[in-house]
C-alpha positions in Angstrom: 0.2 0.2 -0.2 1.5 3.1 -0.8 1.0 6.9 0.8 0.6 9.9 -1.0 2.6 12.7 0.4 1.1 15.7 0.3 3.8 18.4 2.1 7.8 18.4 1.8 9.6 19.8 4.5 11.2 22.9 4.0 10.2 26.0 1.3 10.8 27.5 -1.8 13.4 30.2 -1.8 12.0 33.1 -3.7 13.9 35.6 -5.6 12.8 38.2 -3.5 14.4 36.3 -0.5 17.1 36.0 -1.9 17.7 40.0 -3.0 16.3 40.7 0.8 19.5 38.7 1.7 17.9 36.1 3.7 20.4 33.7 2.0 23.6 33.5 0.9 24.0 33.7 -2.6 27.4 33.4 -4.1 28.1 34.5 -8.1 31.4 33.3 -9.2 32.5 34.0 -12.9 35.0 30.4 -13.9 37.7 31.8 -16.4 39.1 28.7 -17.7 43.0 28.7 -18.4 44.3 26.0 -21.1 47.3 24.9 -21.3 48.6 22.7 -24.6 52.1 21.5 -25.4 52.9 20.4 -29.3 55.8 18.5 -27.5 59.8 18.9 -28.4 60.0 18.4 -32.1 56.6 20.3 -33.1 57.7 23.4 -31.0 60.9 23.5 -32.5 59.3 23.2 -35.9 56.8 26.0 -35.2 59.4 28.2 -33.9 61.2 27.8 -36.9 58.7 28.6 -39.1 58.3 31.7 -37.6 61.8 32.7 -38.6 61.5 31.5 -42.2 62.5 28.2 -42.1 61.5 24.2 -42.3 63.7 22.0 -39.9 63.7 18.1 -39.9 65.2 15.4 -37.5 67.4 13.0 -38.8 67.3 9.3 -38.0 71.1 8.3 -38.4 70.0 4.3 -38.1 67.6 4.4 -41.5 69.1 7.9 -42.8 65.7 9.4 -43.2 64.9 12.7 -42.5 61.5 13.4 -41.2 59.2 16.3 -41.5 57.2 17.1 -39.7 60.0 16.2 -37.4 59.5 13.7 -34.6 61.8 12.4 -31.6 60.9 8.9 -32.6 61.5 7.1 -35.6 58.4 5.0 -36.4 60.5 2.6 -38.6 63.7 2.0 -36.3 61.6 2.7 -33.0 64.6 4.5 -31.7 65.4 8.1 -31.1 66.1 10.2 -33.7 69.7 11.8 -33.7 69.9 15.6 -35.4 68.0 18.6 -36.0 68.6 19.3 -40.1 67.4 22.5 -42.2 65.5 21.4 -45.4 64.5 23.6 -48.6 61.3 25.4 -48.4 60.9 23.5 -52.1 59.3 20.7 -53.0 57.3 18.4 -55.2 53.2 17.8 -55.4 52.8 14.3 -54.1 48.5 14.5 -54.4 46.6 17.3 -54.6 42.8 18.1 -54.4 40.7 20.7 -56.0 37.5 22.1 -53.7 34.7 23.9 -55.1 33.1 23.3 -51.6 33.8 25.3 -49.0 33.8 23.8 -45.1 30.3 25.1 -44.7 29.3 22.8 -47.7 28.7 26.2 -49.9 29.7 26.1 -53.5 32.8 28.5 -54.0 33.5 30.6 -56.9 37.5 29.9 -56.5 38.3 26.6 -55.6 40.7 25.8 -52.6 43.7 24.0 -53.8 45.4 21.7 -51.6 48.4 19.5 -51.9 50.5 17.2 -49.9 54.1 18.7 -50.8 57.3 16.5 -50.3 59.8 18.6 -49.2 63.2 19.0 -50.7 66.1 17.6 -48.2 63.4 15.0 -46.8 62.8 11.5 -47.3 60.7 10.6 -50.1 57.0 10.5 -49.0 57.8 13.1 -46.0 55.9 16.3 -46.7 53.1 18.4 -45.8 49.4 19.0 -46.3 48.9 22.9 -47.4 47.6 25.1 -50.0 48.3 26.0 -53.6 48.2 29.2 -54.9 49.4 31.4 -58.0 48.3 28.5 -60.3 45.0 27.9 -62.6 43.5 24.7 -61.0 44.0 22.8 -64.5 47.9 23.6 -64.6 48.4 21.6 -61.5 50.0 18.1 -61.5 51.6 15.6 -59.6 55.3 16.0 -59.7 54.9 19.8 -60.0 57.7 21.8 -58.4 56.7 24.3 -55.6 58.1 26.8 -53.7 56.6 28.3 -50.4 55.4 31.5 -50.3 56.1 33.3 -46.8 54.1 36.0 -44.7 56.3 39.1 -43.8 58.4 38.0 -40.7 56.3 40.4 -38.6 53.0 38.5 -39.6 54.4 35.4 -38.5 52.9 33.6 -35.3 55.0 30.5 -35.0 52.3 28.4 -37.2 52.2 26.2 -40.0 50.3 29.2 -41.7 53.6 31.3 -41.7 53.5 29.7 -45.2 50.9 31.2 -47.1 51.0 29.0 -49.8 53.2 27.0 -52.4 53.5 28.2 -55.7 54.8 26.6 -58.9 58.4 27.2 -59.9 60.1 27.0 -63.2 61.8 24.1 -64.1 
């Protein structure tokens, strides 16, 4: 047999009672602080980009030059050995021409993106970046490209310090 409870202990606190100071009301504005670390290799990579340089890590065991840099060689399972500077030129490994924006809207000017294998890095070591100063119909796998950098005072230590890669004459 169930009992029906018709009253509850206590009473409702009304906004007027809070305004009158009958109850403690503490308002606290929380300001979250975030901390993020890119790690040793990518932090150095980004710092060097701010200076207009591209760096990689070399594994002396398998003699690969890794870009983006990593502190451990995923092929040898050992720490990489040294920092090396590589060129800001490279070759288009693959590319995409997108006529649709991130908001699924049709674009008047397509977005041109490529994986660029950088000169001085091991084969297949490259970065994904935008292409510029090129007609979409002229892009090809194997096309030689060079980085176009932001002005030094605009750089922030990000991959976007390279505005885009443009074709270079063979």
